[in-house]
PASEBA-1860 file (N, C-alpha, C; in nm, 3 decimals):
! residues 120
1> MKKATETA> 10.875/12.174/10.488/10.961/12.062/10.455/11.071/12.065/10.574 ~ 11.109/12.185/10.606/11.218/12.196/10.712/11.175/12.128/10.842 ~ 11.052/12.157/10.887/11.008/12.088/11.010/10.999/11.942/11.001 ~ 10.954/11.888/10.886/10.939/11.750/10.858/11.079/11.684/10.866 ~ 11.181/11.746/10.812/11.317/11.689/10.816/11.370/11.697/10.962 ~ 11.348/11.815/11.023/11.394/11.816/11.165/11.327/11.709/11.248 ~ 11.198/11.686/11.224/11.121/11.596/11.309/11.177/11.447/11.276 ~ 11.196/11.418/11.159/11.259/11.282/11.122/11.387/11.264/11.180
9> SFLRSRLY> 11.474/11.378/11.173/11.605/11.361/11.237/11.603/11.343/11.381 ~ 11.510/11.411/11.451/11.494/11.391/11.591/11.451/11.248/11.624 ~ 11.349/11.199/11.556/11.309/11.062/11.576/11.422/10.966/11.560 ~ 11.507/10.986/11.455/11.620/10.889/11.435/11.722/10.901/11.546 ~ 11.750/11.024/11.584/11.856/11.045/11.692/11.815/11.006/11.837 ~ 11.680/11.028/11.864/11.628/11.021/12.001/11.540/10.904/12.034 ~ 11.472/10.858/11.921/11.372/10.749/11.938/11.394/10.624/11.864 ~ 11.523/10.608/11.826/11.561/10.486/11.743/11.702/10.448/11.780
17> SNSEGLLR> 11.724/10.320/11.797/11.856/10.266/11.817/11.872/10.130/11.748 ~ 11.992/10.094/11.704/12.001/9.959/11.640/11.961/9.852/11.738 ~ 11.999/9.866/11.862/11.969/9.761/11.958/11.826/9.752/12.001 ~ 11.764/9.860/12.030/11.629/9.869/12.076/11.527/9.873/11.969 ~ 11.553/9.924/11.849/11.456/9.952/11.746/11.386/10.084/11.775 ~ 11.267/10.100/11.720/11.192/10.226/11.734/11.140/10.222/11.872 ~ 11.139/10.342/11.944/11.086/10.355/12.076/10.959/10.441/12.072 ~ 10.866/10.423/12.166/10.743/10.484/12.161/10.734/10.621/12.216
25> SIYISKDG> 10.819/10.648/12.320/10.814/10.776/12.397/10.942/10.815/12.447 ~ 10.952/10.950/12.479/11.074/11.017/12.529/11.015/11.116/12.633 ~ 11.110/11.146/12.722/11.070/11.241/12.834/11.146/11.354/12.838 ~ 11.111/11.460/12.909/11.187/11.578/12.952/11.213/11.574/13.086 ~ 11.344/11.576/13.125/11.386/11.572/13.259/11.356/11.703/13.328 ~ 11.378/11.699/13.461/11.347/11.823/13.549/11.437/11.942/13.500 ~ 11.554/11.906/13.457/11.649/12.016/13.401/11.618/12.052/13.257 ~ 11.524/11.991/13.194/11.486/12.028/13.062/11.551/11.958/12.945
33> DVEQISSP> 11.644/11.859/12.986/11.706/11.770/12.886/11.608/11.659/12.835 ~ 11.619/11.618/12.712/11.549/11.509/12.659/11.618/11.377/12.708 ~ 11.539/11.287/12.759/11.602/11.158/12.807/11.505/11.047/12.794 ~ 11.555/10.922/12.794/11.480/10.811/12.793/11.477/10.741/12.930 ~ 11.371/10.663/12.969/11.364/10.594/13.089/11.454/10.476/13.089 ~ 11.478/10.415/13.200/11.577/10.302/13.208/11.529/10.179/13.131 ~ 11.393/10.160/13.126/11.323/10.046/13.060/11.235/10.118/12.945 ~ 11.299/10.153/12.818/11.216/10.224/12.721/11.098/10.137/12.672
41> IRAFVDDY> 10.994/10.222/12.634/10.887/10.159/12.580/10.898/10.134/12.433 ~ 10.898/10.012/12.383/10.918/9.992/12.246/10.796/10.020/12.156 ~ 10.811/10.054/12.039/10.713/10.102/11.945/10.621/9.967/11.912 ~ 10.497/10.009/11.873/10.403/9.903/11.812/10.409/9.902/11.670 ~ 10.335/9.805/11.609/10.337/9.794/11.464/10.290/9.922/11.407 ~ 10.184/9.992/11.450/10.142/10.114/11.397/10.239/10.225/11.390 ~ 10.318/10.225/11.500/10.433/10.332/11.496/10.526/10.301/11.383 ~ 10.571/10.185/11.367/10.657/10.151/11.251/10.593/10.189/11.115
49> AFLVRALL> 10.463/10.147/11.099/10.402/10.165/10.966/10.386/10.300/10.939 ~ 10.342/10.386/11.025/10.313/10.528/11.006/10.447/10.605/10.986 ~ 10.555/10.562/11.060/10.684/10.634/11.033/10.737/10.596/10.895 ~ 10.724/10.463/10.850/10.772/10.425/10.730/10.698/10.510/10.616 ~ 10.567/10.516/10.630/10.494/10.597/10.533/10.543/10.739/10.533 ~ 10.557/10.807/10.643/10.610/10.943/10.656/10.744/10.966/10.588 ~ 10.827/10.861/10.608/10.971/10.862/10.557/10.963/10.847/10.407 ~ 10.867/10.775/10.359/10.854/10.762/10.202/10.799/10.901/10.149
57> DLYEVTYD> 10.707/10.963/10.219/10.657/11.097/10.183/10.774/11.195/10.186 ~ 10.861/11.194/10.288/10.972/11.293/10.301/11.071/11.261/10.184 ~ 11.089/11.135/10.157/11.180/11.113/10.036/11.120/11.169/9.912 ~ 10.996/11.156/9.890/10.925/11.212/9.771/10.949/11.365/9.762 ~ 10.961/11.429/9.874/10.977/11.583/9.864/11.125/11.619/9.851 ~ 11.210/11.552/9.925/11.355/11.583/9.932/11.450/11.515/9.845 ~ 11.406/11.401/9.796/11.489/11.306/9.720/11.618/11.263/9.790 ~ 11.615/11.273/9.922/11.730/11.225/10.001/11.730/11.083/10.018
65> PGWIAWAA> 11.819/11.014/9.967/11.815/10.857/9.975/11.828/10.813/10.118 ~ 11.871/10.898/10.211/11.884/10.842/10.342/11.749/10.821/10.404 ~ 11.644/10.889/10.369/11.511/10.872/10.423/11.463/10.742/10.376 ~ 11.477/10.701/10.243/11.413/10.583/10.194/11.501/10.469/10.251 ~ 11.623/10.481/10.272/11.715/10.381/10.331/11.663/10.348/10.475 ~ 11.636/10.452/10.554/11.584/10.429/10.690/11.445/10.366/10.692 ~ 11.363/10.413/10.592/11.225/10.350/10.572/11.240/10.197/10.548 ~ 11.327/10.155/10.469/11.349/10.019/10.438/11.404/9.941/10.550
73> ELQDRQDK> 11.487/10.007/10.632/11.544/9.944/10.751/11.429/9.916/10.854 ~ 11.344/10.024/10.877/11.231/10.010/10.966/11.142/9.909/10.917 ~ 11.108/9.902/10.787/11.010/9.800/10.746/11.071/9.658/10.767 ~ 11.190/9.643/10.743/11.261/9.504/10.769/11.236/9.465/10.911 ~ 11.272/9.568/11.003/11.260/9.547/11.144/11.119/9.524/11.188 ~ 11.019/9.593/11.128/10.879/9.569/11.156/10.847/9.426/11.123 ~ 10.883/9.378/10.999/10.860/9.250/10.958/10.912/9.140/11.052 ~ 11.032/9.164/11.100/11.094/9.074/11.183/11.026/9.057/11.324
81> LFWDEAEG> 10.978/9.171/11.374/10.919/9.176/11.504/10.768/9.142/11.503 ~ 10.688/9.181/11.406/10.543/9.160/11.408/10.481/9.076/11.308 ~ 10.557/9.039/11.209/10.494/8.957/11.100/10.486/8.809/11.150 ~ 10.370/8.744/11.121/10.343/8.607/11.173/10.284/8.530/11.060 ~ 10.352/8.420/11.025/10.300/8.340/10.922/10.250/8.203/10.976 ~ 10.260/8.189/11.104/10.224/8.053/11.176/10.082/8.026/11.131 ~ 10.069/7.902/11.091/9.933/7.847/11.061/9.860/7.927/10.955 ~ 9.943/7.983/10.859/9.891/8.061/10.741/9.835/8.205/10.780
89> AQKYFEFW> 9.862/8.252/10.900/9.808/8.375/10.945/9.837/8.492/10.839 ~ 9.963/8.513/10.812/10.012/8.608/10.725/9.950/8.751/10.764 ~ 9.967/8.790/10.891/9.929/8.912/10.947/10.026/8.978/11.036 ~ 10.018/9.106/11.059/10.096/9.163/11.158/10.019/9.159/11.291 ~ 10.110/9.155/11.395/10.053/9.155/11.527/10.072/9.295/11.590 ~ 9.998/9.340/11.678/9.997/9.461/11.744/10.123/9.496/11.826 ~ 10.171/9.392/11.898/10.290/9.408/11.981/10.367/9.275/11.969 ~ 10.481/9.282/12.025/10.574/9.178/12.033/10.611/9.140/12.173
97> VKSGRLGT> 10.661/9.021/12.201/10.695/8.976/12.329/10.847/8.980/12.345 ~ 10.899/9.008/12.459/11.040/9.023/12.484/11.125/8.901/12.425 ~ 11.070/8.782/12.439/11.147/8.673/12.399/11.168/8.669/12.252 ~ 11.100/8.761/12.170/11.126/8.766/12.020/11.015/8.686/11.965 ~ 10.940/8.602/12.031/10.822/8.537/11.973/10.702/8.619/11.976 ~ 10.630/8.611/11.872/10.510/8.687/11.861/10.403/8.637/11.944 ~ 10.325/8.718/12.020/10.220/8.679/12.104/10.094/8.658/12.031 ~ 10.024/8.537/12.048/9.899/8.516/11.978/9.788/8.591/12.042
105> AGIEHDYY> 9.818/8.656/12.163/9.711/8.742/12.220/9.708/8.879/12.159 ~ 9.804/8.903/12.067/9.801/9.034/12.001/9.677/9.058/11.910 ~ 9.655/9.179/11.889/9.544/9.208/11.800/9.596/9.216/11.661 ~ 9.521/9.140/11.569/9.582/9.132/11.435/9.536/9.248/11.342 ~ 9.622/9.284/11.259/9.593/9.394/11.156/9.623/9.336/11.025 ~ 9.545/9.377/10.933/9.571/9.340/10.785/9.659/9.448/10.716 ~ 9.777/9.470/10.754/9.863/9.566/10.684/9.937/9.493/10.571 ~ 9.954/9.576/10.473/10.029/9.520/10.349/10.178/9.561/10.357
113> CLELQNIA> 10.251/9.470/10.337/10.402/9.496/10.352/10.451/9.582/10.234 ~ 10.520/9.682/10.266/10.579/9.772/10.167/10.699/9.691/10.089 ~ 10.698/9.707/9.968/10.804/9.651/9.893/10.908/9.748/9.869 ~ 11.002/9.773/9.970/11.098/9.884/9.959/11.223/9.841/9.884 ~ 11.257/9.709/9.882/11.380/9.672/9.834/11.385/9.707/9.683 ~ 11.282/9.719/9.613/11.294/9.756/9.461/11.300/9.915/9.456 ~ 11.276/9.986/9.551/11.284/10.127/9.545/11.426/10.185/9.586 ~ 11.475/10.124/9.687/11.610/10.173/9.738/11.729/10.157/9.652
END
């Protein structure tokens, strides 16, 4: 449980920001420091979905409301970035386009939206 908590804390502090959202990768500089490249690689829908699931699992073990709050925040952002209801699609797209519009070239996935607002 300690490693899971440390990992989630690392992800929150190093691979997430309110402005960029969830990021996909991080690098070790030549001097050994953890750093991000100038144009960070943003996370895909799978990254959001799996992290939300992991945070729900972590909450079930720790009962720390911070983990479920972050899971709800990530789910909300995932929905805003990847959910598409155009023409009745009601599916998540694999990636998003910088303009904020969802690309129809994306690979569709049939993910079910987690109903976190009733849990938090």
